[in-house]
C-alpha beads as a LAMMPS data file, in Angstrom:
LAMMPS data file: protein, C-alpha beads

202 atoms
201 bonds

1 atom types
1 bond types

-500.0 500.0 xlo xhi
-500.0 500.0 ylo yhi
-500.0 500.0 zlo zhi

Masses

1 110.0

Atoms # bond

1 1 1 -2.167 -10.659 -18.801
2 1 1 1.212 -9.724 -18.086
3 1 1 3.408 -11.480 -15.881
4 1 1 5.338 -8.693 -15.038
5 1 1 2.166 -6.274 -14.262
6 1 1 2.497 -7.388 -10.110
7 1 1 6.026 -7.162 -9.962
8 1 1 7.285 -4.286 -12.791
9 1 1 4.608 -2.344 -9.938
10 1 1 7.112 -3.282 -6.942
11 1 1 10.200 -2.475 -8.796
12 1 1 9.191 1.434 -11.009
13 1 1 7.293 1.943 -7.425
14 1 1 8.375 0.751 -4.253
15 1 1 12.342 0.128 -5.807
16 1 1 12.427 3.279 -7.788
17 1 1 11.101 5.802 -4.429
18 1 1 14.095 3.981 -2.688
19 1 1 16.316 4.664 -5.077
20 1 1 15.015 8.399 -5.921
21 1 1 15.730 8.662 -1.876
22 1 1 19.047 7.405 -2.110
23 1 1 20.384 9.653 -5.004
24 1 1 19.312 13.209 -3.311
25 1 1 21.213 11.863 -0.179
26 1 1 23.747 11.181 -2.338
27 1 1 23.630 14.649 -4.123
28 1 1 23.479 16.521 -0.529
29 1 1 26.243 14.485 0.418
30 1 1 24.369 13.561 3.429
31 1 1 22.614 10.315 4.822
32 1 1 19.806 12.014 6.243
33 1 1 16.463 13.576 4.744
34 1 1 14.423 16.682 6.768
35 1 1 10.747 16.098 5.274
36 1 1 8.509 17.891 8.604
37 1 1 7.751 20.397 6.121
38 1 1 5.723 18.644 3.886
39 1 1 3.453 17.251 6.822
40 1 1 3.101 14.160 4.644
41 1 1 1.130 11.414 7.237
42 1 1 2.134 7.899 6.813
43 1 1 -1.300 6.411 8.471
44 1 1 -4.175 7.931 7.201
45 1 1 -7.995 8.305 8.714
46 1 1 -6.417 6.643 12.042
47 1 1 -5.700 9.315 13.976
48 1 1 -7.078 12.902 14.078
49 1 1 -5.289 14.328 17.058
50 1 1 -1.587 12.602 16.435
51 1 1 -1.877 12.238 12.864
52 1 1 1.493 10.776 12.585
53 1 1 3.762 12.680 9.828
54 1 1 7.188 12.035 8.127
55 1 1 9.884 13.585 9.513
56 1 1 12.899 12.230 8.282
57 1 1 14.269 9.966 5.910
58 1 1 17.638 7.711 6.601
59 1 1 20.053 5.824 5.448
60 1 1 20.813 3.118 7.322
61 1 1 22.928 -0.512 7.329
62 1 1 18.990 -2.205 7.018
63 1 1 18.597 -0.154 4.061
64 1 1 16.227 3.003 3.574
65 1 1 14.236 4.073 6.643
66 1 1 11.545 6.786 7.642
67 1 1 10.889 8.132 10.178
68 1 1 7.801 9.383 12.210
69 1 1 7.280 12.696 14.047
70 1 1 5.939 10.910 17.221
71 1 1 8.551 8.929 18.153
72 1 1 7.497 8.416 21.278
73 1 1 5.067 6.261 19.994
74 1 1 6.486 5.523 16.879
75 1 1 10.180 4.985 17.782
76 1 1 11.499 2.366 14.848
77 1 1 11.940 3.354 11.235
78 1 1 9.216 1.944 7.981
79 1 1 10.805 0.708 4.798
80 1 1 9.176 2.032 2.363
81 1 1 6.858 -1.152 1.836
82 1 1 6.200 -0.333 5.848
83 1 1 4.547 2.658 4.532
84 1 1 1.208 2.569 5.940
85 1 1 -0.644 4.871 2.912
86 1 1 0.942 3.802 -0.258
87 1 1 -0.478 7.192 -1.120
88 1 1 1.460 9.354 1.149
89 1 1 4.608 7.660 -0.147
90 1 1 4.108 8.738 -3.367
91 1 1 3.206 12.351 -2.015
92 1 1 6.730 12.344 -0.172
93 1 1 8.427 11.555 -3.366
94 1 1 6.803 13.724 -5.933
95 1 1 7.705 17.211 -3.217
96 1 1 10.981 15.645 -3.067
97 1 1 11.616 15.511 -7.191
98 1 1 9.464 18.184 -7.793
99 1 1 6.639 16.961 -10.263
100 1 1 4.164 14.545 -10.517
101 1 1 5.326 10.880 -11.687
102 1 1 4.595 8.261 -7.823
103 1 1 0.621 9.203 -7.254
104 1 1 -0.136 8.356 -11.043
105 1 1 1.937 5.133 -10.620
106 1 1 -0.225 4.115 -8.060
107 1 1 -3.351 5.528 -9.557
108 1 1 -2.939 3.257 -12.850
109 1 1 -2.065 0.623 -10.822
110 1 1 -5.363 0.477 -8.515
111 1 1 -7.350 1.085 -11.716
112 1 1 -5.680 -1.613 -13.495
113 1 1 -5.798 -3.901 -10.823
114 1 1 -9.615 -3.166 -10.538
115 1 1 -10.185 -4.220 -13.648
116 1 1 -8.113 -7.452 -14.083
117 1 1 -9.903 -8.551 -10.918
118 1 1 -13.009 -7.566 -12.051
119 1 1 -12.819 -9.051 -15.812
120 1 1 -11.476 -12.004 -14.440
121 1 1 -14.943 -12.433 -11.556
122 1 1 -17.424 -11.586 -15.074
123 1 1 -15.376 -14.574 -17.524
124 1 1 -16.601 -16.687 -14.211
125 1 1 -19.732 -15.904 -13.813
126 1 1 -20.094 -14.729 -10.652
127 1 1 -20.120 -12.124 -7.910
128 1 1 -18.078 -13.531 -5.391
129 1 1 -15.444 -16.022 -4.569
130 1 1 -14.410 -17.708 -2.235
131 1 1 -10.072 -17.329 -1.923
132 1 1 -9.274 -17.898 1.920
133 1 1 -8.005 -21.231 1.573
134 1 1 -5.429 -19.684 -0.931
135 1 1 -4.263 -18.216 3.147
136 1 1 -3.449 -14.560 1.613
137 1 1 -3.134 -11.641 3.864
138 1 1 -3.793 -7.867 3.082
139 1 1 -3.509 -4.762 4.937
140 1 1 -6.299 -2.125 4.614
141 1 1 -8.295 0.245 6.151
142 1 1 -11.774 -0.331 6.049
143 1 1 -15.077 2.157 5.906
144 1 1 -17.671 0.133 5.053
145 1 1 -19.229 0.764 8.586
146 1 1 -18.348 4.534 8.362
147 1 1 -16.136 4.646 10.489
148 1 1 -12.271 3.972 9.388
149 1 1 -10.953 0.735 10.888
150 1 1 -8.374 -1.503 10.439
151 1 1 -8.154 -4.824 8.636
152 1 1 -5.214 -7.284 8.896
153 1 1 -5.749 -10.401 7.730
154 1 1 -6.539 -13.544 5.564
155 1 1 -7.786 -12.652 2.258
156 1 1 -11.909 -14.499 2.487
157 1 1 -13.271 -13.548 -0.605
158 1 1 -13.670 -11.350 -2.960
159 1 1 -16.570 -9.434 -4.209
160 1 1 -17.872 -7.685 -7.452
161 1 1 -20.942 -5.113 -6.055
162 1 1 -21.898 -2.507 -8.977
163 1 1 -18.815 -2.735 -11.150
164 1 1 -16.641 -2.538 -8.144
165 1 1 -14.085 -5.011 -6.232
166 1 1 -14.034 -5.922 -2.708
167 1 1 -12.220 -7.961 -0.924
168 1 1 -13.453 -9.494 2.393
169 1 1 -10.350 -9.518 5.661
170 1 1 -10.852 -11.512 8.423
171 1 1 -9.104 -9.527 10.798
172 1 1 -5.777 -11.345 12.904
173 1 1 -6.937 -9.951 16.171
174 1 1 -10.338 -10.090 16.047
175 1 1 -11.577 -12.954 13.645
176 1 1 -14.223 -9.649 12.552
177 1 1 -14.544 -9.336 8.756
178 1 1 -14.845 -5.733 7.144
179 1 1 -15.311 -5.173 3.795
180 1 1 -12.505 -2.696 2.036
181 1 1 -12.901 -2.151 -1.802
182 1 1 -9.813 -2.550 -3.461
183 1 1 -8.333 0.874 -3.314
184 1 1 -8.369 0.857 -0.025
185 1 1 -5.454 -1.468 0.129
186 1 1 -1.626 -1.893 1.102
187 1 1 -0.109 -1.578 -2.569
188 1 1 2.485 -3.990 -1.588
189 1 1 0.384 -6.484 -0.198
190 1 1 -2.242 -5.951 -3.385
191 1 1 0.197 -6.581 -5.842
192 1 1 1.895 -9.768 -3.936
193 1 1 -1.895 -11.596 -3.618
194 1 1 -3.135 -10.849 -6.886
195 1 1 0.032 -12.148 -8.513
196 1 1 0.511 -14.911 -6.547
197 1 1 -3.794 -15.661 -7.412
198 1 1 -3.101 -15.447 -11.447
199 1 1 0.820 -16.669 -11.441
200 1 1 1.443 -19.326 -8.205
201 1 1 4.202 -21.275 -7.837
202 1 1 4.296 -24.348 -9.038

Bonds

1 1 1 2
2 1 2 3
3 1 3 4
4 1 4 5
5 1 5 6
6 1 6 7
7 1 7 8
8 1 8 9
9 1 9 10
10 1 10 11
11 1 11 12
12 1 12 13
13 1 13 14
14 1 14 15
15 1 15 16
16 1 16 17
17 1 17 18
18 1 18 19
19 1 19 20
20 1 20 21
21 1 21 22
22 1 22 23
23 1 23 24
24 1 24 25
25 1 25 26
26 1 26 27
27 1 27 28
28 1 28 29
29 1 29 30
30 1 30 31
31 1 31 32
32 1 32 33
33 1 33 34
34 1 34 35
35 1 35 36
36 1 36 37
37 1 37 38
38 1 38 39
39 1 39 40
40 1 40 41
41 1 41 42
42 1 42 43
43 1 43 44
44 1 44 45
45 1 45 46
46 1 46 47
47 1 47 48
48 1 48 49
49 1 49 50
50 1 50 51
51 1 51 52
52 1 52 53
53 1 53 54
54 1 54 55
55 1 55 56
56 1 56 57
57 1 57 58
58 1 58 59
59 1 59 60
60 1 60 61
61 1 61 62
62 1 62 63
63 1 63 64
64 1 64 65
65 1 65 66
66 1 66 67
67 1 67 68
68 1 68 69
69 1 69 70
70 1 70 71
71 1 71 72
72 1 72 73
73 1 73 74
74 1 74 75
75 1 75 76
76 1 76 77
77 1 77 78
78 1 78 79
79 1 79 80
80 1 80 81
81 1 81 82
82 1 82 83
83 1 83 84
84 1 84 85
85 1 85 86
86 1 86 87
87 1 87 88
88 1 88 89
89 1 89 90
90 1 90 91
91 1 91 92
92 1 92 93
93 1 93 94
94 1 94 95
95 1 95 96
96 1 96 97
97 1 97 98
98 1 98 99
99 1 99 100
100 1 100 101
101 1 101 102
102 1 102 103
103 1 103 104
104 1 104 105
105 1 105 106
106 1 106 107
107 1 107 108
108 1 108 109
109 1 109 110
110 1 110 111
111 1 111 112
112 1 112 113
113 1 113 114
114 1 114 115
115 1 115 116
116 1 116 117
117 1 117 118
118 1 118 119
119 1 119 120
120 1 120 121
121 1 121 122
122 1 122 123
123 1 123 124
124 1 124 125
125 1 125 126
126 1 126 127
127 1 127 128
128 1 128 129
129 1 129 130
130 1 130 131
131 1 131 132
132 1 132 133
133 1 133 134
134 1 134 135
135 1 135 136
136 1 136 137
137 1 137 138
138 1 138 139
139 1 139 140
140 1 140 141
141 1 141 142
142 1 142 143
143 1 143 144
144 1 144 145
145 1 145 146
146 1 146 147
147 1 147 148
148 1 148 149
149 1 149 150
150 1 150 151
151 1 151 152
152 1 152 153
153 1 153 154
154 1 154 155
155 1 155 156
156 1 156 157
157 1 157 158
158 1 158 159
159 1 159 160
160 1 160 161
161 1 161 162
162 1 162 163
163 1 163 164
164 1 164 165
165 1 165 166
166 1 166 167
167 1 167 168
168 1 168 169
169 1 169 170
170 1 170 171
171 1 171 172
172 1 172 173
173 1 173 174
174 1 174 175
175 1 175 176
176 1 176 177
177 1 177 178
178 1 178 179
179 1 179 180
180 1 180 181
181 1 181 182
182 1 182 183
183 1 183 184
184 1 184 185
185 1 185 186
186 1 186 187
187 1 187 188
188 1 188 189
189 1 189 190
190 1 190 191
191 1 191 192
192 1 192 193
193 1 193 194
194 1 194 195
195 1 195 196
196 1 196 197
197 1 197 198
198 1 198 199
199 1 199 200
200 1 200 201
201 1 201 202
């Protein structure tokens, strides 16, 4: 397994997208990009009535921040890593650069991650692996119950079901355990979890 796989994803995806935004602003000689016309959601699924559209990208003293259309509900900006739904970030970046690049990087990351975890569990000859004691936190959106729910907390177990990889996440707020497919996890959290799991700092 490539030790740099997960770190290189952060560089090739999040940091590269931030650099794309910065380069476009430099070309346009502006510290702000209006992107509302693309109608890209920042947080899919959770609110059908008030979908939060990414409206502007700004260069600030804190770095590149993305602001949503419904400012009365979400007045502060998000960094690229904080965008709730990573495919939204990839789609927005691809629309701005005019080619499909970052959606492919993200798709490959999720597929590679699932392959790696699947093989890891098969080598151990287990379908359930408890990792709660490691304390890895992940943000995800679960539809296991039939409706979309926010899962935010410590990953208690990794499951292999019909050759697909799932995580059980114990919600910080109510301690409810939600099962999420690996693709439903925030990409930055997933990269950090897998990097620390397979290449722990000694």
